[in-house]
PQR file of N, CA, C, O and H, with PARSE charges and radii, in Angstrom:
ATOM      1  N   UNK A   1      48.881 -44.679  28.220 -0.4000 1.5000
ATOM      2  CA  UNK A   1      48.620 -43.567  27.316 -0.0000 2.0000
ATOM      3  C   UNK A   1      48.276 -44.062  25.916  0.5500 1.7000
ATOM      4  O   UNK A   1      47.349 -43.554  25.285 -0.5500 1.4000
ATOM      5  N   UNK A   2      49.019 -45.051  25.433 -0.4000 1.5000
ATOM      6  CA  UNK A   2      48.756 -45.599  24.097 -0.0000 2.0000
ATOM      7  C   UNK A   2      47.393 -46.258  24.026  0.5500 1.7000
ATOM      8  O   UNK A   2      46.723 -46.211  22.995 -0.5500 1.4000
ATOM      9  H   UNK A   2      49.772 -45.464  25.945  0.4000 1.0000
ATOM     10  N   UNK A   3      46.984 -46.878  25.135 -0.4000 1.5000
ATOM     11  CA  UNK A   3      45.677 -47.530  25.163 -0.0000 2.0000
ATOM     12  C   UNK A   3      44.551 -46.513  25.040  0.5500 1.7000
ATOM     13  O   UNK A   3      43.561 -46.771  24.355 -0.5500 1.4000
ATOM     14  H   UNK A   3      47.529 -46.916  25.972  0.4000 1.0000
ATOM     15  N   UNK A   4      44.686 -45.371  25.684 -0.4000 1.5000
ATOM     16  CA  UNK A   4      43.676 -44.324  25.611 -0.0000 2.0000
ATOM     17  C   UNK A   4      43.564 -43.775  24.189  0.5500 1.7000
ATOM     18  O   UNK A   4      42.462 -43.537  23.696 -0.5500 1.4000
ATOM     19  H   UNK A   4      45.490 -45.161  26.240  0.4000 1.0000
ATOM     20  N   UNK A   5      44.693 -43.577  23.542 -0.4000 1.5000
ATOM     21  CA  UNK A   5      44.685 -43.084  22.163 -0.0000 2.0000
ATOM     22  C   UNK A   5      44.067 -44.123  21.239  0.5500 1.7000
ATOM     23  O   UNK A   5      43.309 -43.776  20.333 -0.5500 1.4000
ATOM     24  H   UNK A   5      45.589 -43.770  23.943  0.4000 1.0000
ATOM     25  N   UNK A   6      44.384 -45.391  21.462 -0.4000 1.5000
ATOM     26  CA  UNK A   6      43.818 -46.461  20.637 -0.0000 2.0000
ATOM     27  C   UNK A   6      42.305 -46.531  20.801  0.5500 1.7000
ATOM     28  O   UNK A   6      41.589 -46.785  19.832 -0.5500 1.4000
ATOM     29  H   UNK A   6      44.999 -45.672  22.198  0.4000 1.0000
ATOM     30  N   UNK A   7      41.815 -46.308  22.013 -0.4000 1.5000
ATOM     31  CA  UNK A   7      40.365 -46.330  22.242 -0.0000 2.0000
ATOM     32  C   UNK A   7      39.678 -45.139  21.587  0.5500 1.7000
ATOM     33  O   UNK A   7      38.540 -45.255  21.131 -0.5500 1.4000
ATOM     34  H   UNK A   7      42.396 -46.102  22.799  0.4000 1.0000
ATOM     35  N   UNK A   8      40.353 -44.004  21.535 -0.4000 1.5000
ATOM     36  CA  UNK A   8      39.763 -42.824  20.917 -0.0000 2.0000
ATOM     37  C   UNK A   8      39.634 -42.965  19.406  0.5500 1.7000
ATOM     38  O   UNK A   8      38.685 -42.468  18.799 -0.5500 1.4000
ATOM     39  H   UNK A   8      41.278 -43.910  21.906  0.4000 1.0000
ATOM     40  N   UNK A   9      40.599 -43.649  18.813 -0.4000 1.5000
ATOM     41  CA  UNK A   9      40.615 -43.765  17.364 -0.0000 2.0000
ATOM     42  C   UNK A   9      39.959 -45.079  16.967  0.5500 1.7000
ATOM     43  O   UNK A   9      40.629 -46.096  16.785 -0.5500 1.4000
ATOM     44  H   UNK A   9      41.370 -44.053  19.306  0.4000 1.0000
ATOM     45  N   UNK A  10      38.662 -45.040  16.839 -0.4000 1.5000
ATOM     46  CA  UNK A  10      37.933 -46.164  16.295 -0.0000 2.0000
ATOM     47  C   UNK A  10      36.919 -45.626  15.294  0.5500 1.7000
ATOM     48  O   UNK A  10      36.806 -44.415  15.106 -0.5500 1.4000
ATOM     49  H   UNK A  10      38.118 -44.214  16.987  0.4000 1.0000
ATOM     50  N   UNK A  11      36.208 -46.496  14.674 -0.4000 1.5000
ATOM     51  CA  UNK A  11      35.351 -46.102  13.557 -0.0000 2.0000
ATOM     52  C   UNK A  11      34.274 -45.110  13.973  0.5500 1.7000
ATOM     53  O   UNK A  11      34.057 -44.111  13.286 -0.5500 1.4000
ATOM     54  H   UNK A  11      36.300 -47.480  14.826  0.4000 1.0000
ATOM     55  N   UNK A  12      33.603 -45.367  15.077 -0.4000 1.5000
ATOM     56  CA  UNK A  12      32.501 -44.472  15.454 -0.0000 2.0000
ATOM     57  C   UNK A  12      33.002 -43.078  15.809  0.5500 1.7000
ATOM     58  O   UNK A  12      32.303 -42.092  15.574 -0.5500 1.4000
ATOM     59  H   UNK A  12      33.779 -46.178  15.635  0.4000 1.0000
ATOM     60  N   UNK A  13      34.191 -42.984  16.368 -0.4000 1.5000
ATOM     61  CA  UNK A  13      34.762 -41.676  16.675 -0.0000 2.0000
ATOM     62  C   UNK A  13      35.084 -40.919  15.396  0.5500 1.7000
ATOM     63  O   UNK A  13      34.785 -39.731  15.276 -0.5500 1.4000
ATOM     64  H   UNK A  13      34.759 -43.785  16.560  0.4000 1.0000
ATOM     65  N   UNK A  14      35.687 -41.604  14.452 -0.4000 1.5000
ATOM     66  CA  UNK A  14      36.047 -40.968  13.183 -0.0000 2.0000
ATOM     67  C   UNK A  14      34.803 -40.511  12.429  0.5500 1.7000
ATOM     68  O   UNK A  14      34.777 -39.409  11.882 -0.5500 1.4000
ATOM     69  H   UNK A  14      35.930 -42.569  14.549  0.4000 1.0000
ATOM     70  N   UNK A  15      33.779 -41.349  12.400 -0.4000 1.5000
ATOM     71  CA  UNK A  15      32.535 -40.985  11.709 -0.0000 2.0000
ATOM     72  C   UNK A  15      31.880 -39.785  12.376  0.5500 1.7000
ATOM     73  O   UNK A  15      31.420 -38.874  11.687 -0.5500 1.4000
ATOM     74  H   UNK A  15      33.800 -42.244  12.845  0.4000 1.0000
ATOM     75  N   UNK A  16      31.831 -39.768  13.697 -0.4000 1.5000
ATOM     76  CA  UNK A  16      31.220 -38.653  14.419 -0.0000 2.0000
ATOM     77  C   UNK A  16      31.963 -37.351  14.154  0.5500 1.7000
ATOM     78  O   UNK A  16      31.340 -36.325  13.880 -0.5500 1.4000
ATOM     79  H   UNK A  16      32.205 -40.507  14.256  0.4000 1.0000
ATOM     80  N   UNK A  17      33.284 -37.385  14.233 -0.4000 1.5000
ATOM     81  CA  UNK A  17      34.075 -36.180  13.983 -0.0000 2.0000
ATOM     82  C   UNK A  17      33.922 -35.718  12.539  0.5500 1.7000
ATOM     83  O   UNK A  17      33.834 -34.519  12.277 -0.5500 1.4000
ATOM     84  H   UNK A  17      33.790 -38.218  14.456  0.4000 1.0000
ATOM     85  N   UNK A  18      33.890 -36.657  11.608 -0.4000 1.5000
ATOM     86  CA  UNK A  18      33.724 -36.302  10.192 -0.0000 2.0000
ATOM     87  C   UNK A  18      32.366 -35.651   9.930  0.5500 1.7000
ATOM     88  O   UNK A  18      32.285 -34.675   9.185 -0.5500 1.4000
ATOM     89  H   UNK A  18      33.961 -37.632  11.821  0.4000 1.0000
ATOM     90  N   UNK A  19      31.303 -36.180  10.532 -0.4000 1.5000
ATOM     91  CA  UNK A  19      29.977 -35.589  10.344 -0.0000 2.0000
ATOM     92  C   UNK A  19      29.887 -34.186  10.926  0.5500 1.7000
ATOM     93  O   UNK A  19      29.344 -33.281  10.291 -0.5500 1.4000
ATOM     94  H   UNK A  19      31.369 -36.973  11.137  0.4000 1.0000
ATOM     95  N   UNK A  20      30.412 -34.004  12.117 -0.4000 1.5000
ATOM     96  CA  UNK A  20      30.389 -32.676  12.732 -0.0000 2.0000
ATOM     97  C   UNK A  20      31.215 -31.697  11.897  0.5500 1.7000
ATOM     98  O   UNK A  20      30.802 -30.558  11.676 -0.5500 1.4000
ATOM     99  H   UNK A  20      30.853 -34.739  12.632  0.4000 1.0000
ATOM    100  N   UNK A  21      32.370 -32.141  11.439 -0.4000 1.5000
ATOM    101  CA  UNK A  21      33.203 -31.301  10.574 -0.0000 2.0000
ATOM    102  C   UNK A  21      32.505 -30.944   9.270  0.5500 1.7000
ATOM    103  O   UNK A  21      32.597 -29.809   8.803 -0.5500 1.4000
ATOM    104  H   UNK A  21      32.705 -33.066  11.618  0.4000 1.0000
ATOM    105  N   UNK A  22      31.809 -31.907   8.682 -0.4000 1.5000
ATOM    106  CA  UNK A  22      31.090 -31.651   7.432 -0.0000 2.0000
ATOM    107  C   UNK A  22      29.988 -30.613   7.623  0.5500 1.7000
ATOM    108  O   UNK A  22      29.807 -29.732   6.783 -0.5500 1.4000
ATOM    109  H   UNK A  22      31.734 -32.829   9.061  0.4000 1.0000
ATOM    110  N   UNK A  23      29.258 -30.719   8.722 -0.4000 1.5000
ATOM    111  CA  UNK A  23      28.206 -29.738   8.995 -0.0000 2.0000
ATOM    112  C   UNK A  23      28.805 -28.344   9.131  0.5500 1.7000
ATOM    113  O   UNK A  23      28.272 -27.379   8.582 -0.5500 1.4000
ATOM    114  H   UNK A  23      29.405 -31.436   9.404  0.4000 1.0000
ATOM    115  N   UNK A  24      29.890 -28.240   9.847 -0.4000 1.5000
ATOM    116  CA  UNK A  24      30.531 -26.937  10.047 -0.0000 2.0000
ATOM    117  C   UNK A  24      31.026 -26.357   8.727  0.5500 1.7000
ATOM    118  O   UNK A  24      30.758 -25.196   8.417 -0.5500 1.4000
ATOM    119  H   UNK A  24      30.323 -29.024  10.293  0.4000 1.0000
ATOM    120  N   UNK A  25      31.740 -27.155   7.957 -0.4000 1.5000
ATOM    121  CA  UNK A  25      32.326 -26.668   6.700 -0.0000 2.0000
ATOM    122  C   UNK A  25      31.248 -26.323   5.679  0.5500 1.7000
ATOM    123  O   UNK A  25      31.271 -25.241   5.092 -0.5500 1.4000
ATOM    124  H   UNK A  25      31.957 -28.098   8.209  0.4000 1.0000
ATOM    125  N   UNK A  26      30.307 -27.235   5.467 -0.4000 1.5000
ATOM    126  CA  UNK A  26      29.276 -26.986   4.452 -0.0000 2.0000
ATOM    127  C   UNK A  26      28.374 -25.814   4.819  0.5500 1.7000
ATOM    128  O   UNK A  26      27.942 -25.062   3.945 -0.5500 1.4000
ATOM    129  H   UNK A  26      30.289 -28.114   5.945  0.4000 1.0000
ATOM    130  N   UNK A  27      28.091 -25.657   6.098 -0.4000 1.5000
ATOM    131  CA  UNK A  27      27.271 -24.534   6.535 -0.0000 2.0000
ATOM    132  C   UNK A  27      28.030 -23.219   6.375  0.5500 1.7000
ATOM    133  O   UNK A  27      27.469 -22.225   5.915 -0.5500 1.4000
ATOM    134  H   UNK A  27      28.442 -26.268   6.808  0.4000 1.0000
ATOM    135  N   UNK A  28      29.298 -23.217   6.754 -0.4000 1.5000
ATOM    136  CA  UNK A  28      30.099 -21.997   6.658 -0.0000 2.0000
ATOM    137  C   UNK A  28      30.269 -21.557   5.205  0.5500 1.7000
ATOM    138  O   UNK A  28      30.279 -20.361   4.914 -0.5500 1.4000
ATOM    139  H   UNK A  28      29.754 -24.025   7.128  0.4000 1.0000
ATOM    140  N   UNK A  29      30.401 -22.508   4.309 -0.4000 1.5000
ATOM    141  CA  UNK A  29      30.584 -22.178   2.901 -0.0000 2.0000
ATOM    142  C   UNK A  29      29.261 -21.962   2.169  0.5500 1.7000
ATOM    143  O   UNK A  29      29.256 -21.501   1.027 -0.5500 1.4000
ATOM    144  H   UNK A  29      30.393 -23.479   4.546  0.4000 1.0000
ATOM    145  N   UNK A  30      28.157 -22.285   2.803 -0.4000 1.5000
ATOM    146  CA  UNK A  30      26.850 -22.098   2.195 -0.0000 2.0000
ATOM    147  C   UNK A  30      26.544 -23.100   1.094  0.5500 1.7000
ATOM    148  O   UNK A  30      25.689 -22.841   0.246 -0.5500 1.4000
ATOM    149  H   UNK A  30      28.161 -22.659   3.730  0.4000 1.0000
ATOM    150  N   UNK A  31      27.223 -24.231   1.091 -0.4000 1.5000
ATOM    151  CA  UNK A  31      27.028 -25.235   0.042 -0.0000 2.0000
ATOM    152  C   UNK A  31      25.800 -26.100   0.262  0.5500 1.7000
ATOM    153  O   UNK A  31      25.242 -26.642  -0.693 -0.5500 1.4000
ATOM    154  H   UNK A  31      27.917 -24.441   1.779  0.4000 1.0000
ATOM    155  N   UNK A  32      25.376 -26.233   1.509 -0.4000 1.5000
ATOM    156  CA  UNK A  32      24.255 -27.117   1.811 -0.0000 2.0000
ATOM    157  C   UNK A  32      23.435 -26.523   2.947  0.5500 1.7000
ATOM    158  O   UNK A  32      23.946 -25.792   3.796 -0.5500 1.4000
ATOM    159  H   UNK A  32      25.830 -25.793   2.284  0.4000 1.0000
ATOM    160  N   UNK A  33      22.175 -26.850   2.938 -0.4000 1.5000
ATOM    161  CA  UNK A  33      21.282 -26.411   3.993 -0.0000 2.0000
ATOM    162  C   UNK A  33      21.610 -27.213   5.261  0.5500 1.7000
ATOM    163  O   UNK A  33      21.607 -28.443   5.215 -0.5500 1.4000
ATOM    164  H   UNK A  33      21.760 -27.444   2.249  0.4000 1.0000
ATOM    165  N   UNK A  34      21.888 -26.558   6.371 -0.4000 1.5000
ATOM    166  CA  UNK A  34      22.316 -27.275   7.581 -0.0000 2.0000
ATOM    167  C   UNK A  34      21.313 -28.303   8.089  0.5500 1.7000
ATOM    168  O   UNK A  34      21.708 -29.280   8.726 -0.5500 1.4000
ATOM    169  H   UNK A  34      21.891 -25.559   6.408  0.4000 1.0000
ATOM    170  N   UNK A  35      20.030 -28.104   7.823 -0.4000 1.5000
ATOM    171  CA  UNK A  35      19.018 -29.049   8.312 -0.0000 2.0000
ATOM    172  C   UNK A  35      19.169 -30.431   7.689  0.5500 1.7000
ATOM    173  O   UNK A  35      18.726 -31.424   8.267 -0.5500 1.4000
ATOM    174  H   UNK A  35      19.710 -27.310   7.306  0.4000 1.0000
ATOM    175  N   UNK A  36      19.787 -30.502   6.521 -0.4000 1.5000
ATOM    176  CA  UNK A  36      19.943 -31.795   5.855 -0.0000 2.0000
ATOM    177  C   UNK A  36      20.942 -32.695   6.568  0.5500 1.7000
ATOM    178  O   UNK A  36      20.789 -33.917   6.563 -0.5500 1.4000
ATOM    179  H   UNK A  36      20.146 -29.696   6.052  0.4000 1.0000
ATOM    180  N   UNK A  37      21.948 -32.112   7.170 -0.4000 1.5000
ATOM    181  CA  UNK A  37      22.947 -32.917   7.882 -0.0000 2.0000
ATOM    182  C   UNK A  37      22.765 -32.900   9.391  0.5500 1.7000
ATOM    183  O   UNK A  37      23.344 -33.731  10.091 -0.5500 1.4000
ATOM    184  H   UNK A  37      22.072 -31.120   7.173  0.4000 1.0000
ATOM    185  N   UNK A  38      21.981 -31.981   9.897 -0.4000 1.5000
ATOM    186  CA  UNK A  38      21.845 -31.836  11.341 -0.0000 2.0000
ATOM    187  C   UNK A  38      21.251 -33.078  11.998  0.5500 1.7000
ATOM    188  O   UNK A  38      21.743 -33.516  13.038 -0.5500 1.4000
ATOM    189  H   UNK A  38      21.510 -31.306   9.328  0.4000 1.0000
ATOM    190  N   UNK A  39      20.206 -33.652  11.413 -0.4000 1.5000
ATOM    191  CA  UNK A  39      19.583 -34.819  12.041 -0.0000 2.0000
ATOM    192  C   UNK A  39      20.526 -36.009  12.057  0.5500 1.7000
ATOM    193  O   UNK A  39      20.584 -36.738  13.047 -0.5500 1.4000
ATOM    194  H   UNK A  39      19.806 -33.296  10.568  0.4000 1.0000
ATOM    195  N   UNK A  40      21.265 -36.215  10.975 -0.4000 1.5000
ATOM    196  CA  UNK A  40      22.212 -37.321  10.935 -0.0000 2.0000
ATOM    197  C   UNK A  40      23.347 -37.105  11.935  0.5500 1.7000
ATOM    198  O   UNK A  40      23.772 -38.043  12.610 -0.5500 1.4000
ATOM    199  H   UNK A  40      21.217 -35.623  10.171  0.4000 1.0000
ATOM    200  N   UNK A  41      23.826 -35.896  12.026 -0.4000 1.5000
ATOM    201  CA  UNK A  41      24.900 -35.589  12.967 -0.0000 2.0000
ATOM    202  C   UNK A  41      24.421 -35.747  14.408  0.5500 1.7000
ATOM    203  O   UNK A  41      25.146 -36.275  15.252 -0.5500 1.4000
ATOM    204  H   UNK A  41      23.481 -35.133  11.478  0.4000 1.0000
ATOM    205  N   UNK A  42      23.220 -35.298  14.684 -0.4000 1.5000
ATOM    206  CA  UNK A  42      22.656 -35.439  16.031 -0.0000 2.0000
ATOM    207  C   UNK A  42      22.542 -36.901  16.424  0.5500 1.7000
ATOM    208  O   UNK A  42      22.871 -37.271  17.551 -0.5500 1.4000
ATOM    209  H   UNK A  42      22.631 -34.869  13.999  0.4000 1.0000
ATOM    210  N   UNK A  43      22.078 -37.734  15.499 -0.4000 1.5000
ATOM    211  CA  UNK A  43      21.975 -39.162  15.794 -0.0000 2.0000
ATOM    212  C   UNK A  43      23.347 -39.776  16.053  0.5500 1.7000
ATOM    213  O   UNK A  43      23.505 -40.565  16.984 -0.5500 1.4000
ATOM    214  H   UNK A  43      21.810 -37.433  14.584  0.4000 1.0000
ATOM    215  N   UNK A  44      24.326 -39.425  15.247 -0.4000 1.5000
ATOM    216  CA  UNK A  44      25.666 -39.994  15.408 -0.0000 2.0000
ATOM    217  C   UNK A  44      26.300 -39.569  16.718  0.5500 1.7000
ATOM    218  O   UNK A  44      26.890 -40.391  17.419 -0.5500 1.4000
ATOM    219  H   UNK A  44      24.197 -38.784  14.491  0.4000 1.0000
ATOM    220  N   UNK A  45      26.185 -38.303  17.051 -0.4000 1.5000
ATOM    221  CA  UNK A  45      26.764 -37.808  18.307 -0.0000 2.0000
ATOM    222  C   UNK A  45      26.045 -38.428  19.502  0.5500 1.7000
ATOM    223  O   UNK A  45      26.691 -38.816  20.476 -0.5500 1.4000
ATOM    224  H   UNK A  45      25.706 -37.635  16.481  0.4000 1.0000
ATOM    225  N   UNK A  46      24.725 -38.526  19.441 -0.4000 1.5000
ATOM    226  CA  UNK A  46      23.969 -39.143  20.537 -0.0000 2.0000
ATOM    227  C   UNK A  46      24.369 -40.600  20.720  0.5500 1.7000
ATOM    228  O   UNK A  46      24.563 -41.057  21.847 -0.5500 1.4000
ATOM    229  H   UNK A  46      24.201 -38.211  18.650  0.4000 1.0000
ATOM    230  N   UNK A  47      24.490 -41.324  19.623 -0.4000 1.5000
ATOM    231  CA  UNK A  47      24.908 -42.719  19.695 -0.0000 2.0000
ATOM    232  C   UNK A  47      26.314 -42.833  20.276  0.5500 1.7000
ATOM    233  O   UNK A  47      26.577 -43.691  21.119 -0.5500 1.4000
ATOM    234  H   UNK A  47      24.332 -40.953  18.708  0.4000 1.0000
ATOM    235  N   UNK A  48      27.202 -41.975  19.826 -0.4000 1.5000
ATOM    236  CA  UNK A  48      28.589 -41.994  20.297 -0.0000 2.0000
ATOM    237  C   UNK A  48      28.643 -41.827  21.809  0.5500 1.7000
ATOM    238  O   UNK A  48      29.318 -42.600  22.491 -0.5500 1.4000
ATOM    239  H   UNK A  48      26.988 -41.278  19.142  0.4000 1.0000
ATOM    240  N   UNK A  49      27.943 -40.828  22.345 -0.4000 1.5000
ATOM    241  CA  UNK A  49      27.986 -40.587  23.784 -0.0000 2.0000
ATOM    242  C   UNK A  49      27.214 -41.646  24.557  0.5500 1.7000
ATOM    243  O   UNK A  49      27.592 -41.973  25.682 -0.5500 1.4000
ATOM    244  H   UNK A  49      27.395 -40.201  21.791  0.4000 1.0000
ATOM    245  N   UNK A  50      26.152 -42.186  23.990 -0.4000 1.5000
ATOM    246  CA  UNK A  50      25.411 -43.255  24.668 -0.0000 2.0000
ATOM    247  C   UNK A  50      26.288 -44.491  24.815  0.5500 1.7000
ATOM    248  O   UNK A  50      26.285 -45.126  25.869 -0.5500 1.4000
ATOM    249  H   UNK A  50      25.845 -41.920  23.077  0.4000 1.0000
ATOM    250  N   UNK A  51      27.031 -44.839  23.782 -0.4000 1.5000
ATOM    251  CA  UNK A  51      27.917 -45.997  23.852 -0.0000 2.0000
ATOM    252  C   UNK A  51      29.045 -45.736  24.836  0.5500 1.7000
ATOM    253  O   UNK A  51      29.420 -46.630  25.594 -0.5500 1.4000
ATOM    254  H   UNK A  51      27.033 -44.324  22.925  0.4000 1.0000
ATOM    255  N   UNK A  52      29.596 -44.515  24.838 -0.4000 1.5000
ATOM    256  CA  UNK A  52      30.675 -44.186  25.776 -0.0000 2.0000
ATOM    257  C   UNK A  52      30.181 -44.297  27.222  0.5500 1.7000
ATOM    258  O   UNK A  52      30.891 -44.828  28.076 -0.5500 1.4000
ATOM    259  H   UNK A  52      29.291 -43.789  24.223  0.4000 1.0000
ATOM    260  N   UNK A  53      28.975 -43.801  27.502 -0.4000 1.5000
ATOM    261  CA  UNK A  53      28.437 -43.885  28.862 -0.0000 2.0000
ATOM    262  C   UNK A  53      28.176 -45.331  29.257  0.5500 1.7000
ATOM    263  O   UNK A  53      28.410 -45.716  30.402 -0.5500 1.4000
ATOM    264  H   UNK A  53      28.399 -43.369  26.808  0.4000 1.0000
ATOM    265  N   UNK A  54      27.697 -46.126  28.320 -0.4000 1.5000
ATOM    266  CA  UNK A  54      27.418 -47.536  28.604 -0.0000 2.0000
ATOM    267  C   UNK A  54      28.719 -48.281  28.888  0.5500 1.7000
ATOM    268  O   UNK A  54      28.758 -49.132  29.777 -0.5500 1.4000
ATOM    269  H   UNK A  54      27.507 -45.813  27.390  0.4000 1.0000
ATOM    270  N   UNK A  55      29.778 -47.976  28.152 -0.4000 1.5000
ATOM    271  CA  UNK A  55      31.060 -48.640  28.351 -0.0000 2.0000
ATOM    272  C   UNK A  55      31.709 -48.284  29.683  0.5500 1.7000
ATOM    273  O   UNK A  55      32.485 -49.072  30.223 -0.5500 1.4000
ATOM    274  H   UNK A  55      29.747 -47.285  27.431  0.4000 1.0000
ATOM    275  N   UNK A  56      31.404 -47.120  30.210 -0.4000 1.5000
ATOM    276  CA  UNK A  56      32.009 -46.682  31.467 -0.0000 2.0000
ATOM    277  C   UNK A  56      31.407 -47.382  32.666  0.5500 1.7000
ATOM    278  O   UNK A  56      32.055 -47.479  33.708 -0.5500 1.4000
ATOM    279  H   UNK A  56      30.774 -46.479  29.771  0.4000 1.0000
ATOM    280  N   UNK A  57      30.192 -47.870  32.547 -0.4000 1.5000
ATOM    281  CA  UNK A  57      29.522 -48.500  33.697 -0.0000 2.0000
ATOM    282  C   UNK A  57      29.994 -49.891  33.915  0.5500 1.7000
ATOM    283  O   UNK A  57      29.533 -50.562  34.839 -0.5500 1.4000
ATOM    284  H   UNK A  57      29.666 -47.792  31.701  0.4000 1.0000
TER
END
């Protein structure tokens, strides 16, 4: 169980969650245009899942 938690908490996971959270918060508050962060968030999430799929094989 500890190993699974340790694998979840790494830099790329934290960055991905932070970017998704930032898009949600800034869009909800109307502070920033969502298109400005959407491309960066999409790239980070795509990279995150691509690496996870590669590690599983």
